[in-house]
C-alpha positions as CSV (number, residue, x, y, z in Angstrom):
1,M,3.1,7.2,17.6
2,G,1.0,5.4,20.2
3,K,-1.3,2.5,19.2
4,V,-4.1,1.8,21.8
5,K,-6.5,-1.0,21.1
6,N,-8.8,-0.3,24.0
7,I,-9.5,3.4,24.5
8,E,-11.8,2.6,27.4
9,I,-8.6,2.4,29.6
10,Y,-6.8,5.2,27.9
11,K,-7.1,8.9,28.1
12,V,-4.9,11.4,26.1
13,S,-3.4,13.8,28.6
14,K,-2.7,16.7,26.1
15,P,-5.1,18.6,23.9
16,T,-5.7,17.0,20.5
17,V,-6.8,17.6,17.0
18,V,-8.9,14.6,15.9
19,T,-10.2,13.0,12.8
20,I,-12.4,10.0,12.7
21,G,-12.9,7.1,10.2
22,T,-12.1,3.6,9.2
23,F,-9.4,4.7,6.8
24,D,-9.3,1.3,5.0
25,G,-6.4,1.5,2.5
26,V,-5.1,4.9,3.8
27,H,-5.5,6.1,0.2
28,I,-4.6,9.5,-1.3
29,G,-7.9,11.0,-0.2
30,H,-7.2,9.8,3.4
31,Q,-3.7,11.1,3.2
32,K,-4.9,14.6,2.3
33,I,-7.1,14.7,5.4
34,I,-4.3,13.3,7.6
35,K,-1.8,15.9,6.2
36,R,-4.2,18.6,7.2
37,L,-4.6,17.0,10.6
38,I,-0.8,16.9,11.2
39,D,-0.2,20.4,9.9
40,T,-3.0,21.7,12.1
41,G,-1.5,20.0,15.1
42,E,1.9,21.5,14.5
43,Q,0.5,25.0,13.9
44,E,-1.8,25.0,16.9
45,G,0.2,23.0,19.4
46,L,-2.2,20.0,19.4
47,K,-1.5,16.3,19.3
48,S,-2.6,14.9,15.9
49,T,-4.9,12.0,16.6
50,I,-6.9,9.5,14.5
51,L,-9.8,7.6,16.0
52,T,-10.4,4.5,13.9
53,F,-12.6,1.5,14.3
54,F,-12.1,-2.3,14.2
55,P,-13.9,-4.5,13.2
56,H,-15.3,-2.5,10.3
57,P,-18.8,-1.4,11.2
58,R,-20.4,-3.4,8.4
59,M,-18.9,-6.6,9.8
60,V,-20.7,-6.0,13.0
61,L,-24.0,-4.4,11.9
62,Q,-24.7,-6.4,8.7
63,K,-24.7,-10.2,9.4
64,D,-24.6,-11.0,5.7
65,S,-21.8,-8.6,5.0
66,N,-18.9,-10.3,3.3
67,I,-16.8,-7.1,3.0
68,K,-13.1,-7.7,2.5
69,L,-10.7,-5.0,3.7
70,I,-7.8,-3.5,1.8
71,N,-5.7,-3.5,5.0
72,T,-5.5,-5.7,8.0
73,I,-5.5,-3.6,11.2
74,D,-1.7,-4.1,11.5
75,E,-1.1,-3.0,7.9
76,R,-3.2,0.1,8.5
77,H,-1.3,0.9,11.6
78,K,2.1,0.6,9.8
79,I,1.0,2.9,7.0
80,L,-0.4,5.5,9.4
81,D,2.7,5.3,11.6
82,A,4.8,6.3,8.6
83,L,2.8,9.5,8.1
84,G,3.9,11.0,11.4
85,L,0.8,11.0,13.6
86,D,1.1,11.5,17.3
87,Y,-1.7,9.1,18.2
88,L,-3.6,6.3,16.5
89,L,-6.4,5.1,18.7
90,I,-8.4,2.0,17.8
91,K,-11.9,1.7,19.2
92,E,-13.4,-1.8,19.1
93,F,-16.6,-1.5,17.2
94,T,-19.4,-3.5,18.8
95,K,-23.2,-3.5,18.6
96,E,-23.3,-1.9,22.1
97,F,-21.0,0.9,20.9
98,S,-23.2,1.5,17.8
99,R,-26.1,2.2,20.1
100,L,-24.3,5.1,21.8
101,S,-26.1,8.4,21.2
102,S,-24.3,11.1,19.3
103,E,-24.0,13.3,22.4
104,D,-22.7,10.4,24.5
105,F,-20.1,9.7,21.8
106,V,-18.9,13.3,21.8
107,K,-18.8,13.5,25.6
108,Q,-17.4,10.1,26.4
109,I,-15.0,9.7,23.5
110,L,-14.0,13.0,22.0
111,V,-14.1,15.1,25.1
112,D,-13.3,12.8,28.1
113,K,-11.0,10.3,26.3
114,L,-9.4,12.3,23.5
115,H,-9.4,15.8,25.1
116,A,-10.3,17.1,21.7
117,K,-9.9,20.9,21.0
118,K,-10.4,20.6,17.3
119,V,-12.2,18.0,15.1
120,I,-11.5,17.8,11.3
121,I,-14.2,15.9,9.5
122,G,-15.8,15.5,6.1
123,Y,-18.9,17.5,5.2
124,D,-20.9,14.2,4.9
125,H,-19.8,12.6,8.1
126,R,-22.5,11.0,10.2
127,F,-22.2,9.5,13.7
128,G,-24.1,8.3,16.7
129,R,-26.9,5.8,17.0
130,N,-28.3,4.9,13.6
131,R,-25.8,7.5,12.2
132,N,-28.5,10.1,12.9
133,A,-26.1,13.1,13.7
134,N,-24.3,15.1,11.0
135,I,-21.6,17.8,10.9
136,D,-24.1,20.5,12.0
137,D,-24.9,18.6,15.1
138,L,-21.1,18.1,15.7
139,K,-20.6,21.9,15.5
140,Q,-23.4,22.4,18.1
141,F,-21.7,19.9,20.4
142,G,-18.4,21.6,19.8
143,A,-19.9,24.9,21.0
144,A,-21.2,23.2,24.1
145,Y,-18.1,21.2,25.0
146,G,-15.4,23.6,23.9
147,F,-13.9,22.2,20.7
148,E,-13.8,23.6,17.2
149,V,-15.0,21.7,14.1
150,E,-13.3,22.2,10.8
151,E,-15.3,20.9,7.8
152,I,-13.6,19.3,4.8
153,S,-15.8,20.6,2.0
154,A,-17.4,18.5,-0.8
155,Q,-15.0,20.2,-3.2
156,D,-11.9,19.1,-1.3
157,I,-13.2,15.5,-1.0
158,D,-14.5,15.2,-4.5
159,E,-11.3,16.7,-5.9
160,V,-9.6,13.4,-5.1
161,A,-11.9,11.0,-7.1
162,V,-11.0,8.0,-5.0
163,S,-12.6,5.8,-2.4
164,S,-11.9,2.6,-0.6
165,T,-14.8,1.0,-2.5
166,K,-13.2,1.9,-5.9
167,I,-9.9,0.4,-4.7
168,R,-11.6,-2.8,-3.7
169,K,-13.3,-3.1,-7.1
170,A,-9.9,-2.5,-8.8
171,L,-8.3,-5.2,-6.8
172,I,-11.1,-7.7,-7.4
173,A,-10.7,-6.9,-11.1
174,G,-7.0,-7.4,-11.0
175,D,-6.2,-3.8,-11.9
176,I,-3.3,-3.4,-9.5
177,S,-2.0,-0.3,-11.3
178,K,-5.3,1.6,-10.7
179,A,-5.4,0.4,-7.1
180,N,-1.8,1.5,-6.4
181,T,-2.5,4.9,-8.1
182,F,-5.5,5.4,-5.8
183,L,-3.6,4.2,-2.7
184,G,-0.5,6.3,-3.4
185,H,1.5,3.3,-2.4
186,P,1.7,-0.4,-3.4
187,F,-1.1,-2.7,-2.2
188,T,0.3,-5.1,0.3
189,I,-0.3,-8.7,1.5
190,T,1.2,-9.6,4.9
191,G,1.5,-13.2,6.0
192,I,3.6,-16.0,7.5
193,V,5.8,-18.2,5.2
194,I,4.6,-21.8,5.5
195,K,5.7,-25.1,4.0
196,G,4.1,-25.9,0.6
197,K,4.1,-29.0,-1.6
198,G,7.4,-28.2,-3.1
199,L,6.0,-28.0,-6.7
200,G,7.7,-24.8,-7.4
201,R,11.1,-26.2,-6.6
202,Q,10.5,-29.1,-9.0
203,L,9.8,-26.6,-11.7
204,G,12.9,-24.6,-11.0
205,F,11.0,-21.8,-9.4
206,S,11.1,-22.3,-5.6
207,T,8.4,-20.4,-3.8
208,A,7.6,-19.0,-0.4
209,N,4.0,-19.9,0.4
210,I,2.3,-17.0,2.2
211,H,-0.5,-17.7,4.8
212,V,-2.7,-14.8,5.6
213,E,-4.2,-15.2,9.0
214,E,-6.9,-12.5,8.7
215,T,-9.8,-13.9,6.8
216,Y,-11.2,-10.5,6.2
217,K,-8.2,-9.4,4.1
218,L,-9.0,-8.8,0.4
219,I,-7.0,-11.0,-1.9
220,P,-6.8,-9.6,-5.5
221,K,-8.0,-11.4,-8.7
222,Y,-6.2,-14.7,-9.4
223,G,-3.1,-14.3,-11.5
224,A,0.6,-13.5,-11.6
225,Y,2.0,-10.3,-10.2
226,I,5.4,-8.6,-10.0
227,V,6.2,-8.0,-6.3
228,T,8.8,-6.8,-3.8
229,A,9.5,-7.6,-0.2
230,V,12.0,-6.3,2.3
231,I,13.7,-9.3,4.0
232,G,16.5,-8.8,6.5
233,G,16.7,-5.1,5.5
234,E,17.2,-6.0,1.8
235,L,14.8,-5.1,-1.0
236,I,14.0,-8.3,-2.9
237,Y,12.0,-8.5,-6.2
238,G,10.0,-11.5,-7.3
239,M,6.8,-12.7,-8.9
240,M,3.7,-13.9,-7.1
241,N,1.0,-16.3,-8.1
242,I,-2.4,-16.1,-6.5
243,G,-4.8,-18.9,-7.3
244,V,-5.4,-22.6,-7.1
245,N,-2.7,-24.0,-9.4
246,P,-5.1,-25.6,-11.9
247,T,-2.4,-27.2,-14.0
248,V,-1.5,-29.5,-11.2
249,N,-5.2,-30.0,-10.2
250,G,-4.9,-27.7,-7.2
251,E,-8.2,-26.9,-5.4
252,K,-7.1,-24.7,-2.4
253,E,-6.3,-21.0,-2.8
254,S,-2.6,-20.3,-2.4
255,L,-0.3,-17.3,-2.5
256,E,3.2,-18.3,-3.7
257,V,6.1,-15.9,-4.3
258,H,9.2,-16.8,-6.2
259,F,12.0,-14.3,-5.2
260,F,14.7,-13.5,-7.7
261,N,18.3,-14.2,-6.6
262,F,17.2,-15.2,-3.1
263,N,17.7,-18.6,-1.4
264,K,17.5,-17.9,2.4
265,D,15.3,-20.0,4.7
266,I,12.4,-17.7,5.8
267,Y,10.0,-20.4,7.0
268,N,7.7,-19.1,9.8
269,E,8.8,-15.5,9.2
270,K,6.2,-12.8,8.7
271,V,6.7,-11.0,5.4
272,Q,5.0,-8.1,3.6
273,I,4.5,-8.5,-0.1
274,N,4.1,-5.4,-2.2
275,L,2.3,-5.9,-5.5
276,L,3.6,-3.7,-8.2
277,Q,2.2,-4.9,-11.6
278,R,0.0,-7.6,-12.9
279,L,1.5,-10.0,-15.4
280,R,-1.4,-12.2,-16.5
281,D,-4.5,-14.2,-15.4
282,E,-4.1,-17.6,-13.9
283,Q,-4.2,-20.3,-16.6
284,K,-4.5,-24.0,-16.8
285,F,-1.7,-25.3,-19.1
286,E,-1.6,-28.4,-21.1
287,S,1.4,-29.8,-19.3
288,V,3.8,-29.0,-16.5
289,T,6.4,-28.3,-19.2
290,A,4.1,-25.6,-20.7
291,L,3.6,-24.1,-17.2
292,K,7.4,-24.1,-16.7
293,N,7.9,-22.3,-20.0
294,Q,5.3,-19.7,-19.0
295,L,6.9,-19.1,-15.7
296,Q,10.2,-18.3,-17.5
297,K,8.4,-15.8,-19.7
298,D,6.8,-14.3,-16.6
299,K,10.2,-13.9,-15.1
300,E,11.6,-12.3,-18.2
301,A,8.7,-9.8,-18.3
302,A,9.1,-9.1,-14.6
303,L,12.9,-8.4,-15.0
304,I,12.2,-6.0,-17.9
305,F,9.6,-4.1,-15.8
306,I,12.0,-3.9,-12.9
307,A,14.8,-2.7,-15.1
308,S,12.6,0.0,-16.6
309,T,11.4,1.2,-13.1
310,N,15.0,1.4,-11.8
311,A,16.5,3.0,-14.9
């Protein structure tokens, strides 16, 4: 699959079937649309293409927006890549682009750049300056410019009672099970392993400290989670603490992973952490010894969960 950050300098040479959206999370509702896109491409001899936007439009158009995203753009690309698309095209979303009229968007992007012969889109999709055009307008443009519009009905969309907003709320509440069910895959956090204070090692639970460079990435509710990561081609289980380490008077948010049966040096490596299950809220313990005892209980609970899922 091709990933193109700047479609101003790129033009698809073969006819495409296109869908459009931010696709934050690439959840089960998105996946249903994408499957239809890919199947249509195969059946009709068209290149399956997603046009997505970054930054998120709300980041650009609403100055006070503090929206956090389920995926970084690289995480989104990785998930979409695994689904078997032909093209993922990323359009930089700017204020100037937001002022493009609906017809100019269709002519300049869908027709001239993407060579679209078919567009698959939700019944409630709106586009163009001030989002003033709807699917009926798109169908009229299709008739004028030579592409077909396939509407995803309200029934099809509502059948999958999931949205990126619902997933964000579940993550903020710490309900990783609900979030993962809606996503259809584990929620992930990707970051660089950096040096920490070494407190975990002193407790007998050495940790990899994960630094997430993208400030817009949504971090779930503070607490302990059961996680996995693939390191050097090997699936590793562990437990992750998200929080400020109140027992040792921590103040700065940290993401620390203790991997089970793993002692390799992975400093400065980029790792993807997959969150499987929540263990508990973050707590302030009476003593470091009490914290150590709880970490041992967390590990035992995690191992039971892992054994049950692999049975």
